[in-house]
All heavy atoms as TSV, in Angstrom:
chain	resi	resn	atom	element	x	y	z
A	1	MET	N	N	-3.085	11.032	7.978
A	1	MET	CA	C	-2.925	10.128	6.882
A	1	MET	C	C	-4.188	10.198	6.040
A	1	MET	O	O	-5.270	10.260	6.661
A	1	MET	CB	C	-2.649	8.673	7.386
A	1	MET	CG	C	-2.597	7.637	6.285
A	1	MET	SD	S	-2.309	6.087	6.913
A	1	MET	CE	C	-3.605	5.196	6.170
A	2	THR	N	N	-4.089	10.099	4.736
A	2	THR	CA	C	-5.252	10.110	3.882
A	2	THR	C	C	-5.263	8.833	3.112
A	2	THR	O	O	-4.266	8.186	2.797
A	2	THR	CB	C	-5.333	11.335	2.929
A	2	THR	OG1	O	-4.120	11.275	2.137
A	2	THR	CG2	C	-5.413	12.598	3.728
A	3	SER	N	N	-6.433	8.338	2.802
A	3	SER	CA	C	-6.591	7.128	2.023
A	3	SER	C	C	-7.958	7.239	1.291
A	3	SER	O	O	-8.676	8.249	1.292
A	3	SER	CB	C	-6.513	5.933	2.880
A	3	SER	OG	O	-7.698	5.860	3.685
A	4	LEU	N	N	-8.329	6.166	0.601
A	4	LEU	CA	C	-9.644	6.052	-0.025
A	4	LEU	C	C	-10.464	5.073	0.888
A	4	LEU	O	O	-9.963	4.072	1.340
A	4	LEU	CB	C	-9.641	5.439	-1.364
A	4	LEU	CG	C	-9.011	6.421	-2.403
A	4	LEU	CD1	C	-8.971	5.685	-3.790
A	4	LEU	CD2	C	-9.850	7.673	-2.539
A	5	SER	N	N	-11.662	5.468	1.157
A	5	SER	CA	C	-12.587	4.600	1.938
A	5	SER	C	C	-13.694	4.073	0.965
A	5	SER	O	O	-14.130	4.726	0.104
A	5	SER	CB	C	-13.315	5.509	3.038
A	5	SER	OG	O	-14.239	4.652	3.717
A	6	PHE	N	N	-13.951	2.766	1.166
A	6	PHE	CA	C	-14.929	2.079	0.386
A	6	PHE	C	C	-16.120	1.506	1.207
A	6	PHE	O	O	-17.215	1.476	0.688
A	6	PHE	CB	C	-14.298	0.912	-0.321
A	6	PHE	CG	C	-13.216	1.337	-1.375
A	6	PHE	CD1	C	-11.931	1.414	-0.924
A	6	PHE	CD2	C	-13.601	1.666	-2.609
A	6	PHE	CE1	C	-10.961	1.844	-1.852
A	6	PHE	CE2	C	-12.617	2.049	-3.539
A	6	PHE	CZ	C	-11.286	2.232	-3.164
A	7	LYS	N	N	-15.856	1.186	2.438
A	7	LYS	CA	C	-16.837	0.621	3.330
A	7	LYS	C	C	-17.965	1.635	3.552
A	7	LYS	O	O	-17.730	2.781	3.999
A	7	LYS	CB	C	-16.270	0.204	4.648
A	7	LYS	CG	C	-17.235	-0.574	5.503
A	7	LYS	CD	C	-16.512	-1.041	6.747
A	7	LYS	CE	C	-17.509	-1.854	7.634
A	7	LYS	NZ	N	-16.811	-2.369	8.872
A	8	GLY	N	N	-19.260	1.214	3.234
A	8	GLY	CA	C	-20.386	2.101	3.433
A	8	GLY	C	C	-20.502	3.228	2.460
A	8	GLY	O	O	-21.306	4.101	2.606
A	9	GLU	N	N	-19.707	3.210	1.420
A	9	GLU	CA	C	-19.734	4.323	0.372
A	9	GLU	C	C	-20.431	3.786	-0.883
A	9	GLU	O	O	-20.320	2.595	-1.209
A	9	GLU	CB	C	-18.281	4.818	0.080
A	9	GLU	CG	C	-17.535	5.291	1.268
A	9	GLU	CD	C	-18.156	6.550	1.938
A	9	GLU	OE1	O	-19.002	7.231	1.274
A	9	GLU	OE2	O	-17.810	6.836	3.093
A	10	ASN	N	N	-21.000	4.641	-1.620
A	10	ASN	CA	C	-21.694	4.315	-2.792
A	10	ASN	C	C	-20.871	4.445	-4.068
A	10	ASN	O	O	-21.118	3.896	-5.164
A	10	ASN	CB	C	-22.970	5.075	-3.007
A	10	ASN	CG	C	-23.998	4.732	-1.952
A	10	ASN	OD1	O	-24.109	3.628	-1.549
A	10	ASN	ND2	N	-24.768	5.739	-1.531
A	11	ASP	N	N	-19.727	5.187	-3.980
A	11	ASP	CA	C	-18.834	5.316	-5.085
A	11	ASP	C	C	-17.794	4.240	-5.232
A	11	ASP	O	O	-17.037	4.016	-4.335
A	11	ASP	CB	C	-18.090	6.748	-4.897
A	11	ASP	CG	C	-17.294	7.174	-6.144
A	11	ASP	OD1	O	-17.017	6.353	-7.059
A	11	ASP	OD2	O	-17.017	8.346	-6.272
A	12	PRO	N	N	-17.853	3.463	-6.325
A	12	PRO	CA	C	-16.901	2.381	-6.388
A	12	PRO	C	C	-15.458	2.785	-6.570
A	12	PRO	O	O	-14.555	1.989	-6.346
A	12	PRO	CB	C	-17.377	1.648	-7.725
A	12	PRO	CG	C	-18.131	2.703	-8.541
A	12	PRO	CD	C	-18.709	3.586	-7.476
A	13	ARG	N	N	-15.216	4.093	-6.777
A	13	ARG	CA	C	-13.843	4.597	-6.802
A	13	ARG	C	C	-13.359	4.936	-5.447
A	13	ARG	O	O	-12.193	5.282	-5.293
A	13	ARG	CB	C	-13.779	5.816	-7.767
A	13	ARG	CG	C	-14.032	5.495	-9.171
A	13	ARG	CD	C	-14.184	6.753	-10.020
A	13	ARG	NE	N	-15.410	7.441	-9.483
A	13	ARG	CZ	C	-15.725	8.659	-9.790
A	13	ARG	NH1	N	-15.027	9.425	-10.653
A	13	ARG	NH2	N	-16.757	9.253	-9.297
A	14	GLY	N	N	-14.200	4.934	-4.416
A	14	GLY	CA	C	-13.853	5.255	-3.067
A	14	GLY	C	C	-13.987	6.727	-2.842
A	14	GLY	O	O	-14.094	7.534	-3.812
A	15	VAL	N	N	-13.957	7.206	-1.620
A	15	VAL	CA	C	-13.970	8.618	-1.262
A	15	VAL	C	C	-12.808	8.878	-0.338
A	15	VAL	O	O	-12.317	8.029	0.452
A	15	VAL	CB	C	-15.311	8.972	-0.569
A	15	VAL	CG1	C	-16.491	8.764	-1.423
A	15	VAL	CG2	C	-15.477	8.244	0.710
A	16	LYS	N	N	-12.344	10.153	-0.344
A	16	LYS	CA	C	-11.186	10.509	0.415
A	16	LYS	C	C	-11.505	10.352	1.870
A	16	LYS	O	O	-12.494	10.864	2.353
A	16	LYS	CB	C	-10.707	11.928	0.057
A	16	LYS	CG	C	-9.458	12.340	0.763
A	16	LYS	CD	C	-8.990	13.732	0.344
A	16	LYS	CE	C	-7.820	14.185	1.108
A	16	LYS	NZ	N	-7.300	15.457	0.655
A	17	ALA	N	N	-10.649	9.796	2.633
A	17	ALA	CA	C	-10.811	9.693	4.052
A	17	ALA	C	C	-9.552	10.158	4.778
A	17	ALA	O	O	-8.404	9.911	4.338
A	17	ALA	CB	C	-11.078	8.256	4.449
A	18	THR	N	N	-9.707	10.838	5.909
A	18	THR	CA	C	-8.562	11.290	6.702
A	18	THR	C	C	-8.580	10.486	8.013
A	18	THR	O	O	-9.552	10.353	8.640
A	18	THR	CB	C	-8.647	12.799	7.023
A	18	THR	OG1	O	-8.716	13.446	5.841
A	18	THR	CG2	C	-7.501	13.223	7.774
A	19	TRP	N	N	-7.404	9.997	8.404
A	19	TRP	CA	C	-7.241	9.124	9.625
A	19	TRP	C	C	-6.226	9.819	10.505
A	19	TRP	O	O	-5.146	10.262	10.113
A	19	TRP	CB	C	-6.721	7.732	9.199
A	19	TRP	CG	C	-7.650	7.088	8.162
A	19	TRP	CD1	C	-7.503	7.208	6.786
A	19	TRP	CD2	C	-8.694	6.166	8.392
A	19	TRP	NE1	N	-8.469	6.425	6.137
A	19	TRP	CE2	C	-9.229	5.820	7.139
A	19	TRP	CE3	C	-9.277	5.679	9.556
A	19	TRP	CZ2	C	-10.222	4.956	7.052
A	19	TRP	CZ3	C	-10.375	4.873	9.399
A	19	TRP	CH2	C	-10.849	4.495	8.119
A	20	ASN	N	N	-6.442	9.743	11.796
A	20	ASN	CA	C	-5.525	10.134	12.822
A	20	ASN	C	C	-4.809	8.850	13.250
A	20	ASN	O	O	-5.481	7.836	13.641
A	20	ASN	CB	C	-6.146	10.778	14.003
A	20	ASN	CG	C	-6.716	12.106	13.647
A	20	ASN	OD1	O	-6.074	12.915	12.955
A	20	ASN	ND2	N	-8.018	12.402	14.044
A	21	VAL	N	N	-3.494	8.788	13.131
A	21	VAL	CA	C	-2.738	7.658	13.475
A	21	VAL	C	C	-1.688	7.975	14.539
A	21	VAL	O	O	-1.229	9.059	14.566
A	21	VAL	CB	C	-2.118	6.927	12.302
A	21	VAL	CG1	C	-3.235	6.524	11.269
A	21	VAL	CG2	C	-1.132	7.816	11.565
A	22	GLY	N	N	-1.353	6.895	15.331
A	22	GLY	CA	C	-0.306	7.068	16.279
A	22	GLY	C	C	1.080	6.950	15.741
A	22	GLY	O	O	1.225	6.631	14.518
A	23	GLU	N	N	2.118	7.215	16.503
A	23	GLU	CA	C	3.537	7.274	16.002
A	23	GLU	C	C	3.954	5.893	15.486
A	23	GLU	O	O	4.568	5.836	14.429
A	23	GLU	CB	C	4.407	7.757	17.260
A	23	GLU	CG	C	5.790	8.031	16.732
A	23	GLU	CD	C	6.701	6.782	16.660
A	23	GLU	OE1	O	6.497	5.846	17.499
A	23	GLU	OE2	O	7.572	6.747	15.812
A	24	PRO	N	N	3.563	4.768	16.038
A	24	PRO	CA	C	3.958	3.463	15.537
A	24	PRO	C	C	3.403	3.230	14.177
A	24	PRO	O	O	4.067	2.685	13.211
A	24	PRO	CB	C	3.584	2.400	16.553
A	24	PRO	CG	C	3.352	3.179	17.814
A	24	PRO	CD	C	2.912	4.543	17.412
A	25	VAL	N	N	2.203	3.626	13.885
A	25	VAL	CA	C	1.531	3.478	12.626
A	25	VAL	C	C	2.240	4.393	11.638
A	25	VAL	O	O	2.449	4.047	10.440
A	25	VAL	CB	C	0.057	3.702	12.677
A	25	VAL	CG1	C	-0.560	3.763	11.282
A	25	VAL	CG2	C	-0.638	2.683	13.557
A	26	ALA	N	N	2.498	5.631	11.928
A	26	ALA	CA	C	3.142	6.610	11.137
A	26	ALA	C	C	4.514	6.103	10.715
A	26	ALA	O	O	4.909	6.152	9.548
A	26	ALA	CB	C	3.267	7.959	11.795
A	27	ARG	N	N	5.255	5.511	11.644
A	27	ARG	CA	C	6.610	4.916	11.343
A	27	ARG	C	C	6.426	3.789	10.383
A	27	ARG	O	O	7.223	3.629	9.451
A	27	ARG	CB	C	7.306	4.501	12.633
A	27	ARG	CG	C	8.707	4.084	12.440
A	27	ARG	CD	C	9.481	3.852	13.733
A	27	ARG	NE	N	8.769	2.859	14.576
A	27	ARG	CZ	C	8.405	2.996	15.881
A	27	ARG	NH1	N	8.744	4.178	16.487
A	27	ARG	NH2	N	7.800	2.204	16.605
A	28	ALA	N	N	5.445	2.837	10.588
A	28	ALA	CA	C	5.285	1.701	9.670
A	28	ALA	C	C	4.949	2.146	8.261
A	28	ALA	O	O	5.447	1.645	7.306
A	28	ALA	CB	C	4.122	0.863	10.214
A	29	ILE	N	N	4.098	3.210	8.184
A	29	ILE	CA	C	3.712	3.782	6.884
A	29	ILE	C	C	5.004	4.337	6.195
A	29	ILE	O	O	5.234	4.145	5.003
A	29	ILE	CB	C	2.678	4.880	6.989
A	29	ILE	CG1	C	1.325	4.160	7.352
A	29	ILE	CG2	C	2.507	5.661	5.700
A	29	ILE	CD1	C	0.256	5.062	7.781
A	30	THR	N	N	5.860	4.977	6.927
A	30	THR	CA	C	7.094	5.551	6.381
A	30	THR	C	C	7.950	4.457	5.807
A	30	THR	O	O	8.514	4.552	4.737
A	30	THR	CB	C	7.890	6.301	7.399
A	30	THR	OG1	O	7.118	7.465	7.820
A	30	THR	CG2	C	9.230	6.857	6.850
A	31	VAL	N	N	8.064	3.314	6.463
A	31	VAL	CA	C	8.835	2.143	5.978
A	31	VAL	C	C	8.185	1.547	4.775
A	31	VAL	O	O	8.906	1.334	3.753
A	31	VAL	CB	C	8.966	1.038	7.100
A	31	VAL	CG1	C	9.536	-0.256	6.532
A	31	VAL	CG2	C	9.792	1.558	8.284
A	32	LEU	N	N	6.867	1.428	4.689
A	32	LEU	CA	C	6.253	0.884	3.488
A	32	LEU	C	C	6.424	1.856	2.298
A	32	LEU	O	O	6.618	1.419	1.207
A	32	LEU	CB	C	4.696	0.724	3.762
A	32	LEU	CG	C	4.288	-0.393	4.699
A	32	LEU	CD1	C	2.814	-0.265	5.108
A	32	LEU	CD2	C	4.575	-1.697	3.978
A	33	GLU	N	N	6.421	3.144	2.557
A	33	GLU	CA	C	6.662	4.123	1.518
A	33	GLU	C	C	8.077	3.933	0.884
A	33	GLU	O	O	8.269	4.002	-0.275
A	33	GLU	CB	C	6.524	5.530	1.969
A	33	GLU	CG	C	5.001	5.872	2.245
A	33	GLU	CD	C	4.839	7.222	2.896
A	33	GLU	OE1	O	5.709	7.729	3.612
A	33	GLU	OE2	O	3.750	7.809	2.694
A	34	MET	N	N	9.044	3.737	1.809
A	34	MET	CA	C	10.406	3.484	1.360
A	34	MET	C	C	10.620	2.290	0.552
A	34	MET	O	O	11.505	2.200	-0.323
A	34	MET	CB	C	11.403	3.487	2.531
A	34	MET	CG	C	11.496	4.870	3.230
A	34	MET	SD	S	12.773	5.024	4.539
A	34	MET	CE	C	12.307	3.705	5.675
A	35	LEU	N	N	9.778	1.228	0.731
A	35	LEU	CA	C	9.941	-0.026	-0.014
A	35	LEU	C	C	9.369	0.076	-1.459
A	35	LEU	O	O	9.673	-0.740	-2.267
A	35	LEU	CB	C	9.100	-1.129	0.695
A	35	LEU	CG	C	9.722	-1.547	2.025
A	35	LEU	CD1	C	8.699	-2.581	2.713
A	35	LEU	CD2	C	11.095	-2.194	1.836
A	36	GLN	N	N	8.609	1.145	-1.695
A	36	GLN	CA	C	8.024	1.258	-2.986
A	36	GLN	C	C	8.899	2.136	-3.923
A	36	GLN	O	O	9.606	3.037	-3.453
A	36	GLN	CB	C	6.653	1.910	-2.934
A	36	GLN	CG	C	5.646	1.050	-2.230
A	36	GLN	CD	C	5.315	-0.262	-2.951
A	36	GLN	OE1	O	5.587	-0.324	-4.150
A	36	GLN	NE2	N	4.695	-1.138	-2.235
A	37	PRO	N	N	8.938	1.914	-5.240
A	37	PRO	CA	C	9.702	2.747	-6.205
A	37	PRO	C	C	9.101	4.255	-6.066
A	37	PRO	O	O	7.890	4.362	-5.705
A	37	PRO	CB	C	9.343	2.202	-7.558
A	37	PRO	CG	C	8.877	0.805	-7.308
A	37	PRO	CD	C	8.210	0.768	-5.877
A	38	LEU	N	N	9.902	5.168	-6.457
A	38	LEU	CA	C	9.491	6.570	-6.392
A	38	LEU	C	C	8.279	6.895	-7.215
A	38	LEU	O	O	7.482	7.823	-6.766
A	38	LEU	CB	C	10.695	7.494	-6.741
A	38	LEU	CG	C	11.894	7.432	-5.797
A	38	LEU	CD1	C	12.948	8.403	-6.363
A	38	LEU	CD2	C	11.431	7.908	-4.438
A	39	ASP	N	N	8.010	6.155	-8.319
A	39	ASP	CA	C	6.873	6.529	-9.192
A	39	ASP	C	C	5.609	5.852	-8.723
A	39	ASP	O	O	4.526	6.006	-9.362
A	39	ASP	CB	C	7.245	6.114	-10.612
A	39	ASP	CG	C	7.500	4.656	-10.781
A	39	ASP	OD1	O	7.846	3.969	-9.855
A	39	ASP	OD2	O	7.330	4.164	-11.904
A	40	VAL	N	N	5.609	5.174	-7.619
A	40	VAL	CA	C	4.455	4.442	-7.043
A	40	VAL	C	C	3.842	5.261	-5.967
A	40	VAL	O	O	4.503	5.712	-5.045
A	40	VAL	CB	C	4.717	3.110	-6.584
A	40	VAL	CG1	C	3.534	2.470	-5.840
A	40	VAL	CG2	C	5.222	2.192	-7.777
A	41	ASP	N	N	2.502	5.574	-6.049
A	41	ASP	CA	C	1.900	6.474	-4.969
A	41	ASP	C	C	1.041	5.605	-4.046
A	41	ASP	O	O	0.233	6.240	-3.360
A	41	ASP	CB	C	1.149	7.604	-5.633
A	41	ASP	CG	C	0.041	7.219	-6.577
A	41	ASP	OD1	O	-0.118	6.009	-6.756
A	41	ASP	OD2	O	-0.652	8.097	-7.085
A	42	HIS	N	N	1.093	4.293	-4.036
A	42	HIS	CA	C	0.338	3.474	-3.077
A	42	HIS	C	C	1.320	2.714	-2.275
A	42	HIS	O	O	2.312	2.233	-2.764
A	42	HIS	CB	C	-0.586	2.596	-3.840
A	42	HIS	CG	C	-1.667	3.240	-4.656
A	42	HIS	ND1	N	-1.440	3.606	-5.878
A	42	HIS	CD2	C	-2.834	3.702	-4.262
A	42	HIS	CE1	C	-2.492	4.271	-6.421
A	42	HIS	NE2	N	-3.398	4.372	-5.402
A	43	ILE	N	N	1.048	2.505	-0.955
A	43	ILE	CA	C	2.018	1.768	-0.206
A	43	ILE	C	C	1.716	0.245	-0.104
A	43	ILE	O	O	2.448	-0.530	0.371
A	43	ILE	CB	C	2.002	2.291	1.308
A	43	ILE	CG1	C	0.635	2.137	1.994
A	43	ILE	CG2	C	2.537	3.655	1.366
A	43	ILE	CD1	C	0.627	2.464	3.438
A	44	PHE	N	N	0.602	-0.161	-0.735
A	44	PHE	CA	C	0.275	-1.607	-0.716
A	44	PHE	C	C	0.286	-2.224	-2.094
A	44	PHE	O	O	-0.514	-3.055	-2.443
A	44	PHE	CB	C	-1.053	-1.903	-0.022
A	44	PHE	CG	C	-1.028	-1.643	1.491
A	44	PHE	CD1	C	-1.688	-0.548	2.007
A	44	PHE	CD2	C	-0.190	-2.374	2.287
A	44	PHE	CE1	C	-1.703	-0.336	3.305
A	44	PHE	CE2	C	-0.153	-2.132	3.639
A	44	PHE	CZ	C	-0.942	-1.109	4.159
A	45	ASN	N	N	1.183	-1.701	-2.943
A	45	ASN	CA	C	1.392	-2.292	-4.283
A	45	ASN	C	C	2.244	-3.516	-4.185
A	45	ASN	O	O	2.937	-3.719	-3.167
A	45	ASN	CB	C	2.010	-1.334	-5.294
A	45	ASN	CG	C	1.131	-0.235	-5.705
A	45	ASN	OD1	O	-0.118	-0.405	-5.713
A	45	ASN	ND2	N	1.644	0.819	-6.209
A	46	ARG	N	N	2.192	-4.370	-5.175
A	46	ARG	CA	C	3.061	-5.583	-5.272
A	46	ARG	C	C	4.544	-5.033	-5.374
A	46	ARG	O	O	4.807	-4.158	-6.120
A	46	ARG	CB	C	2.768	-6.355	-6.526
A	46	ARG	CG	C	3.586	-7.606	-6.613
A	46	ARG	CD	C	3.403	-8.307	-7.915
A	46	ARG	NE	N	2.019	-8.490	-8.274
A	46	ARG	CZ	C	1.584	-8.982	-9.443
A	46	ARG	NH1	N	2.475	-9.326	-10.330
A	46	ARG	NH2	N	0.376	-9.052	-9.666
A	47	LEU	N	N	5.355	-5.630	-4.563
A	47	LEU	CA	C	6.841	-5.311	-4.604
A	47	LEU	C	C	7.377	-6.043	-5.782
A	47	LEU	O	O	6.971	-7.129	-6.193
A	47	LEU	CB	C	7.468	-5.734	-3.301
A	47	LEU	CG	C	6.955	-5.027	-2.066
A	47	LEU	CD1	C	7.576	-5.590	-0.814
A	47	LEU	CD2	C	7.231	-3.545	-2.141
A	48	ASP	N	N	8.545	-5.469	-6.358
A	48	ASP	CA	C	9.241	-6.115	-7.406
A	48	ASP	C	C	10.028	-7.331	-6.975
A	48	ASP	O	O	10.577	-8.023	-7.786
A	48	ASP	CB	C	10.176	-5.114	-8.058
A	48	ASP	CG	C	9.416	-4.056	-8.866
A	48	ASP	OD1	O	8.311	-4.271	-9.340
A	48	ASP	OD2	O	10.013	-2.941	-9.109
A	49	HIS	N	N	10.206	-7.515	-5.720
A	49	HIS	CA	C	10.945	-8.657	-5.218
A	49	HIS	C	C	10.084	-9.485	-4.299
A	49	HIS	O	O	9.049	-9.040	-3.816
A	49	HIS	CB	C	12.242	-8.218	-4.478
A	49	HIS	CG	C	11.913	-7.322	-3.303
A	49	HIS	ND1	N	11.588	-5.967	-3.468
A	49	HIS	CD2	C	11.737	-7.576	-1.971
A	49	HIS	CE1	C	11.277	-5.486	-2.207
A	49	HIS	NE2	N	11.469	-6.411	-1.325
A	50	GLY	N	N	10.468	-10.649	-4.038
A	50	GLY	CA	C	9.745	-11.588	-3.134
A	50	GLY	C	C	8.675	-12.382	-3.937
A	50	GLY	O	O	8.404	-12.166	-5.105
A	51	ALA	N	N	7.850	-13.090	-3.206
A	51	ALA	CA	C	6.763	-13.856	-3.719
A	51	ALA	C	C	5.706	-12.969	-4.369
A	51	ALA	O	O	5.378	-11.981	-3.827
A	51	ALA	CB	C	6.143	-14.716	-2.557
A	52	GLY	N	N	5.398	-13.348	-5.559
A	52	GLY	CA	C	4.356	-12.591	-6.308
A	52	GLY	C	C	4.945	-11.379	-7.133
A	52	GLY	O	O	4.264	-10.764	-7.819
A	53	GLY	N	N	6.259	-11.178	-6.990
A	53	GLY	CA	C	6.829	-10.073	-7.705
A	53	GLY	C	C	7.049	-10.241	-9.168
A	53	GLY	O	O	6.743	-9.456	-9.996
A	54	HIS	N	N	7.377	-11.499	-9.551
A	54	HIS	CA	C	7.575	-11.864	-10.946
A	54	HIS	C	C	6.919	-13.211	-11.191
A	54	HIS	O	O	7.337	-14.230	-10.640
A	54	HIS	CB	C	9.021	-11.916	-11.375
A	54	HIS	CG	C	9.755	-10.581	-11.177
A	54	HIS	ND1	N	9.530	-9.522	-12.051
A	54	HIS	CD2	C	10.633	-10.072	-10.196
A	54	HIS	CE1	C	10.315	-8.435	-11.629
A	54	HIS	NE2	N	10.846	-8.826	-10.525
A	55	LYS	N	N	5.887	-13.189	-12.033
A	55	LYS	CA	C	5.199	-14.430	-12.265
A	55	LYS	C	C	6.069	-15.494	-12.995
A	55	LYS	O	O	5.906	-16.681	-12.815
A	55	LYS	CB	C	3.965	-14.154	-13.114
A	55	LYS	CG	C	2.902	-13.482	-12.300
A	55	LYS	CD	C	1.649	-13.319	-13.167
A	55	LYS	CE	C	0.637	-12.609	-12.331
A	55	LYS	NZ	N	-0.605	-12.486	-13.004
A	56	ASP	N	N	7.074	-15.031	-13.785
A	56	ASP	CA	C	7.906	-15.904	-14.428
A	56	ASP	C	C	9.099	-16.497	-13.685
A	56	ASP	O	O	9.774	-17.435	-14.084
A	56	ASP	CB	C	8.516	-15.302	-15.768
A	56	ASP	CG	C	7.434	-14.867	-16.732
A	56	ASP	OD1	O	6.349	-15.538	-16.676
A	56	ASP	OD2	O	7.623	-13.890	-17.431
A	57	ALA	N	N	9.301	-15.903	-12.479
A	57	ALA	CA	C	10.407	-16.373	-11.561
A	57	ALA	C	C	10.146	-17.740	-10.982
A	57	ALA	O	O	8.974	-17.990	-10.684
A	57	ALA	CB	C	10.685	-15.340	-10.468
A	58	ALA	N	N	11.130	-18.500	-10.906
A	58	ALA	CA	C	10.975	-19.816	-10.265
A	58	ALA	C	C	10.761	-19.688	-8.739
A	58	ALA	O	O	11.399	-18.966	-8.114
A	58	ALA	CB	C	12.178	-20.766	-10.539
A	59	MET	N	N	9.871	-20.456	-8.193
A	59	MET	CA	C	9.525	-20.424	-6.801
A	59	MET	C	C	10.557	-21.307	-6.101
A	59	MET	O	O	10.934	-22.356	-6.612
A	59	MET	CB	C	8.128	-20.966	-6.491
A	59	MET	CG	C	7.046	-20.062	-7.029
A	59	MET	SD	S	7.020	-18.421	-6.228
A	59	MET	CE	C	6.535	-18.794	-4.611
A	60	PRO	N	N	11.084	-21.000	-4.905
A	60	PRO	CA	C	12.011	-21.767	-4.191
A	60	PRO	C	C	11.366	-23.070	-3.752
A	60	PRO	O	O	10.109	-23.068	-3.538
A	60	PRO	CB	C	12.446	-20.962	-2.979
A	60	PRO	CG	C	11.492	-19.765	-2.961
A	60	PRO	CD	C	10.790	-19.686	-4.253
A	61	PRO	N	N	12.144	-24.107	-3.631
A	61	PRO	CA	C	11.537	-25.494	-3.215
A	61	PRO	C	C	11.000	-25.447	-1.831
A	61	PRO	O	O	11.339	-24.666	-1.011
A	61	PRO	CB	C	12.689	-26.427	-3.398
A	61	PRO	CG	C	13.949	-25.653	-3.613
A	61	PRO	CD	C	13.585	-24.236	-3.891
């Protein structure tokens, strides 16, 4: 898995980091990727549904 690393780095844009992950983590990442629209390349973006998805949507009581 690749990502951007910020901890201990001087570049505010982050630097490319490679991570070795186990099968459960790889499976979780696959699920997160499936939840995002095809044009999104980050797995931790705001989802279009659920809390925080639409600021104008009414919150349930």
